[in-house]
Structure formats: structure tokens, C-alpha cells
N, C-alpha and C positions, 0 to 999 in steps of 0.2 A: 370519447376520451376527455374532451374539455369539460363536459358535464361531470364526469366522475372525479376529475382532478379538483374542480371547484367544490364538489360535495365533500371531498376529503379535506380540503382547506377549511371548510365550514366546521366540520367535526373537530379538526385539530385546533381551531381557534377556540371552540367551546371548551375543549379539554384542558387547554392551557390558560384560560381566562383567569386573570388575577393570581396566577401561580408564579412563584419566584423563578426568574430566568437563570440562564447560564448553568442549568443542571445542578443547582446547589441543594435542592430538596427533591427526592424522588416522587413521582406521581403515585397517588394511592387511591383506593376506593373506586368510585365510578369513573374518575378520570382515567385511571390505568386500564380499567375494563373497556372503556370506550376506544382507547387506542388499540388494545390487543384484539378486540373483536371487530369493531366497525372498520377501522383503517385496514386491518388485515383482509377483511372481506372485500373492501373497495379495491385494494391493490390487486387481489386475485381477479376481480372482475375486469380491471383495467387491462391486465395481461391477456385475458380471454378475448376482450374486444380487439386488442392489437393482433390477435391471431396466434398467440403462443399456445402450444400444446406442452404442458408441463408433466414430466414423468418423474416421480419421486421414488427413490430407493432408500432402504434403510430406515432406522427408527430415530426420531428426533429426541434428543436428550432433554430431560427436565432441568430446571435451574439448579436443583440439588445434585444432579449427576454431572453437569458441566456448565459452569457459569459463563463460559466463553465459547463461541463458535469461531473457528478459523476457516475461511473460505478461499479457494483458489481453483484455477487461475482467475485473476481479475482482469477482464478485458472490455467491459461495457457497463453502462448504467442499467442495462437490462438485468444485470446481476442482482438488482434490488428484489427480484422475485424471491430470494432467500428470506427477506424480511417478512413477506406475506406468509411464508410457510412456517416460520418460527415464532409467530405471535408478536411481530414488530419489535425486535430487540433494539437496544441502543447501538449506535454505530460510531465509528471514529470518522470525523468529517472535517474538511477544511473550514476554518472560521468564515471565509468569504461566502460559503454556501448558505449560511444562516441568514444572510441579508437578501437572498434572492426572492423576488416577489412570489407569493403563493407557495412555491416549493420550499422556501425558507421556513414558513410557518409549519408546514407539514413535517419537515425535518426536525424542527425544534420540538415538536410534540413527542418525538422519539427520545428526547433528552440525550442528544449525541455528546460525545466527548470531542470537543473542538480542538483542532490543531492548527497552528500557524507556522508555515515553513519559513517565515521571515523572523520569527521570534526565537532567539538562541536558547531560551529556557523552555520553549514549548514542548520539546521532546521529553524533558524530565517531568514537566507538569502532566503530560499525557499519561506517562507510565504510572505516575502517582495516582491519578484519577482512575485508571484501569484497575490498579491494585485495590484501591479503596472499594470500588464497586464489586469486584470479583469476590472480595472477602466480607461482603456486607451480610451474608447469610440470607439472600433472597429479597432484601429491601429494595434493591435496584433490579431492573430487568436484566435478562441475559445480554451479553455484549457480542455483537457481530463485528469481526475484524478481518480485513483482507491484508494478511501479513506481508504481502509483497510490497505494499505501500504505493503502488502505481499500476497503471494498466499495461498489460503485455499482449503479445499476439498468440498466447496459449501454446506455443511450441515447446515451452519448457517452464520450469518453476525457478524464478530468481531467488536470491537470498531473502529469507524471511526476517522481518524486523522483530526485535525481541519483546516489544510491548505486551503481546498477548501471553508471553511465557514467563515474564518476570514474577507475576504473583505465585507461580508454582502450583496452580490449581488445575484440575482436569479440564481438558479442552476437547471439543468434538470437531474433527476435520469434516469439511463439507466440500464436495467436488462439484464443479460446474462443467457441463459439456453442451456444446451447440452442434448437433449433427448436421444441421443445414450448412451448405457451403457459403451462403450469403448471410452474414451477420456483421456487416461492416458499417453501413450508414443507416441512420434511423429511417429515412424516407424509403430507401430501397428495401429495408427489412419489412416495413409496413405494407409494401406493395406485393409481398408474397402472400399466397393464400393461407399459409400457416408457417410458423417457425417453431421447430422442436427445441426444447431445452430439457436436459436431464440434470436433476439435482440429487446427488447421492450423499447420504449421511453415513459416514464411516463410524465404526465403534469408538466410543470415548477413549481418549488416550489419557491414562492416569500416570502422572509423572513419577519416576523413581526418585529416590533421595538424591542421586547424582544429578538428575535433570532439574530438580527443585533448586539445587545449589548452583547450577550453571544453565542459564536461559539459552545460551548458544547451542549447547548440546540438545536441549529440549526442542528448540525450534528446528534444528537440522534433522532430528529423528522424525518429527511430525511431517516435515517437508518430504523426507524420503518415503514415508508411508504413503503420502498423497501422490507423489510422483509415480510410485510403483503402481498404484491403483489406476492412475491416468495413462500409464504406459508412455510417459514422457521423461526426458532427462532433467537433471538439475544443473544450474550454473551458479557460480559465485558472484555474478553481476548483481549490483544493487541499484536502488533508485538514484543514489548519488552518482553512480557511474553514468547513468543515462543523462542526468542533468549536466554533468561535466562534459560529456561527449558533445552534446548540443551546443554548449557554450564554446567549446574548442572549435567546432565547425564554424560558428558565427564569427570567430576571430581569425579564421583561416589558419588555425593551428592544426596539426595532424590530429584527426579524430581518434587515433589510437590512444591518445592521452586520456580518453574517457573510458578505457577498457578496465577490466577487473584488476589488472596489475596495479593500477594506481591506488585502488582501495586498499590492497594488501600493503603496499609501501606506505601509504598514508597512515596506517595504523602504527607503523614503526616510527614514523617521523612526528606523529601527533600534531598534524596540521589541522586547522579549524575549518570544517566544511562550510560554515556560514561565510567564510572569506574566500572561498574557492574562485568565484566569479571575479572578485576584485583582484585576486592574484593573477588570474589569467589575463585580465585587461592590462595590468601593469607589465606582465611578462611580454605580451604582444607589443606594447608600446616600446619597451626596451629593445626588443628584437628589431622593430622597424627603424628605430633611431640609430642602431648600431651599423657599422660598416658592413655592407653585404647582407644586412638583415640577420646577423648571427650574434649570439653571445656565447661565451665559454662557460665551463663548469664553475670557474672561480666567481664570475658575476652572478651566476645562478645561485650559488651557495651564499654569497654575500647578501643577495636580496632576501632569501628565505631565513637569513641569520642562523644558518646551520653549518657545522663543520663538514668538510668534504669527507665522505665515507662511501663504502660500497653501496649502501642503501640509497644514498643521494645520487650516486652515479647511475644506478639502475633507474631512478626516477627521471634523471636528466635524459637518458636514452629514449624514454617514452616521448619526450618533446623534440628530440633531435631528429629532424627530417633526414639529413644526410647519413648519419651513423646508423639510424634505424633501417634505412633503405639498404645500406651495405650489408648490415647484419642479416637481413632477410635474403639477400642475394647469395651470400656465402652459405647460408643454411640450405638453400635450394641446390647449390652445386656440390656441397660436401657430402 
């Protein structure tokens, strides 16, 4: 494994030598062919050495048929096998990953679309870059996107982010299945004699005019198609819900505050997600400093600088331990 990874790093270094960084110019000619053939072959070999038995279903779309692959569920870095099967497409990756020794160079050779979760403009820039590449007419490689935006436990499909669907171009859904019961920890996975993985390429989804004009509808229909094929349910939870739930737990706030209801209410109140953690910190400090560790709806509204409304009361109840507990108890007995 180490030898193959170092060999891949060497080829990636050669392919990107003296080439403009940050994905400003697409790789062409021998550089692109080296990535598509050599790195793809090495990645397949790496998975073979690790004991993976890969079963492929369906037909892989060409760049003209579908500029974008959308894959789900996303649960492990083992999902990178899709890249080897599809000619090493560009991926959407965290900016921090590009600075990782060895792996950062390999990832950079794929000309990824980098995203920073700390940059408030990153989401807009990412969507703009995806659109530019998807509409480039084949100048850029196909794009592989995991629209859930985070790793899940494969029990359902969470809300798809809209980035892959904003360009309004055809997309090919890709399903990932791990029949083995044990695909949790890298070392434990490698200790198995073999690990099965099934990659299924569904028919290309060509958007209707309605879907082109509304990325949310487009994303939801593709997600439903994939969920049906996987025989799993869908949920309206998002990556932001998970992040908020973890933050709430760290502040000893009720973790229900991170559930999907918050996202729905947040859209009505137009709160800024990049300030969610800061708001939770302040809210927890206010609650701790108040008599009995409580604050009322009036203080809550004053802090958020919002008028008291039905929507705000609904949001307040998500954070209110006592009222929420009473509500649940009444629901059980009624």
C-alpha cells in the first residue's frame, strides 16, 4: 500500500509540475492522460491490495452525457473507489486536505474544487466553480460530488446540498453499498480477508425545465430516485443540523436543538449559519448567568434582535428543556 501511494504521489507530482495551482487552468494533453490512466490504475490496484472486491453495475456516463456524478451514501474514505472507476474526476474537497503530505499532492492532481467551511463566501464560490466547469463543454474533467456534504451511517439519505444541481445539467446518480458487516475502522477492515463493495451507476437524470429553474426540486428528485434504489428512507436533516447538535451537546444544551426543526425555522428567521456556534456560546452563557439557569422568550428575542412571533416561539421551545419535556409528556399521555 505504501509503495503504491508513493508511486501515485510521484506521478501526481510529475503531472502537476509547473502547472498553475488552485485549479485555475484545466490539465490537458499528457498531463490529463497520466491522471486518468495511471492514477486510475494505481487506485484500483491499491483497493485490490487492501482486499476489496468491487462489483460494478450499470453504464458509466461520458462527460457529454453527464458532466457531474452525484454519489451517495457517503460514509467512508473508501468511497474514493468511485474515482478510480470514472477516470479520476475532479472532486469537492476541504481546503485543509490539499496541504496534507503526499495525499495533498495526489488530491491536487485531480484539480479539486476546494471548499472552506470557515469562509462565509466559500459556498457561493464553490457553486460558481462547479457551474463553470459543468458548462465548459468538456474542457474540465467530470465532477464527482457527494451531495450529502458529510459522512453518514448509510441508514438513510440526508438532505442533498444544491451545488451539483444549480448548473441544471444532466447528472448521473451513483450508489455505494458495502455488503460486509464490518466497514467501520480502517485497520479492522484491512484485517478481513476481503471487503465487498458494490458501485451502481444509475441512468443519467436529465433535468426538466422545472428542475433547471429550481435546484431544490432537482436535488430532491434525484435523492428520492437513489433512496428508492437503495431501499432506504430519506430525511430532511442536513450537515448543519449535525454540526449544531454536536455544538449544543458540548454546551450542555438540549441536543434536540440540532434536529431538523431548527433548519426549517432557521430558513424563516434568516439566521446566519456561520454564527450558529457563537450564538450558542452566548446563549449558554446567558442561561448560566441567569437565576436558575433560565432565560425567557423576551430575553431570547432581544438577543436575536427579532420580534416575538409564532416562529420564534417554536424556535425557543427547541431550546427550552422544561417546556419541551412537558410537551413530550403531554403528547405521550394524550
